[in-house]
N, C-alpha and C positions, 0 to 999 in steps of 0.2 A: 190441579194441588201438580207443585212438583215437587219429585222425590228428592232426597236427599244425594245419587250417584247420581249425574249428565255424563251419559258422551258424549267429548270433543269432537267436535264437524269437522275440528282441522286436518284438510290435506295433509299427509306424513307423519301426524303422529297417532304409534300403535297405541295402541286396549289397552299395554299393558305396561307405558311412558309416562312419567310424574312430571308436569313440569317443572322446574328446577325455577330457583327463586333466581332475582336478575338482581344482579348485582355490580355495583356501578367501581373501580377503580382511583384509588382518589389520589393514587402513589405508585411508581413506576417496579416499587416493591410489592408493592398486594399486587397491581397487573400479575407481574409475573409468580407468584403465587397463584394467584388464579388457573393461570395460567397452565401450575408445576398440575394442581389439582386437576384440575383440568385431563389431565395425560394418565396421571395414575387414575381413573375411574376404573379407565380399561387399561392396563400395561400389557396385558395381551396384543393392546389394536396397538401396527405399526407408528411409527411419527415420519410424517412426511417431515424431509428434507429438502429444500430448496435448489438445485442447480444452481454451481455460481455463472453469475452472467457473463455472455461472451464480451472483450472486448473489442471498443467501438471501435472502426478501422474507418477512413475517410475514403472516400471516394477515390482513384484515382486521378492525378493532373491530366484534363485532355492534349487528347495527342496533336487536331490541330482546331486552333480557336478559328472560325470567320470572322467574325466582326470584332477584331479589335477595334475599340472604341475608350476613349482613358473617360473620367468627371464631366468634361465641360467639353470643347471643342468640335461643333457642329455632332453633337448628342443630343436625340432630340429630347423628349423630358421623360418617357421614360425609362430610354440607352440610359440613366442613373442608376434603374431601379437595379437591373442588370446589373453591371457594371458593380456595382454595391454589393452585392452578393455572392457577385465570383470574386471580390475581392476578400470580402468576410469569410469564405469555402477557403480562398489560399492559406490565409493568415491559421487559418483551422487548421490546414493538414500541416504545414508548416512547424507548428507550436506540438503537435502531437506529434511529427520528429523529432522534436530535440527534445520532446519528454524522452523517447524511444531511447534517443544516444545515453540523456543522462543515466535514465536507467540501468544501461547497458552497463557503462563504465561505474557503475554504484555496480553491478553485478561481478564485476572481473575487480573490482578493489576488492569484495568483498569472499574473492573466493582466494584471493590474492591474498588476504591478512589470514584464510583456514587455514593456508599450505602453511604458513610461516608461524601459527599457532603451533601444528603437527608436529613440525619441521624441533622444532624449540621444545615440546615436550617427551620428543623421544630421546635428544640432547640429552635434555632433564635424568629420562632415565637411563640413557647411560651410560651419565654421571653415579648416578646414583649403584647403578648397576658393579659397576667398580669397585666403591666404595666395597661390595659386599665382600 
């Protein structure tokens, strides 16, 4: 005869731990609620916040390319794939450089706008001070 209380034979489960019922979230709000509930079960336990992933950088272009071959004229059947890969990598690198240039330009524009806003705020403050 089996007893009412049987030990859980699964590894990693302590004798005092009870298994939680499986709840499947059907909406994003429900999923977030479940995650918050799990975090709040033990508020002393630190929550893990992942580090921001590093920004992708393309490989530097090669200093010297030995086998310069186009997509046709004298290329063997396997050379086209090498050419295509090099071309794709170069396009990727140029696109990255364009995005970085655009980002730097936007950062400079933003800083100029912030300075202009600060200057305008100072001018308004001076004008109001003179009125007092």
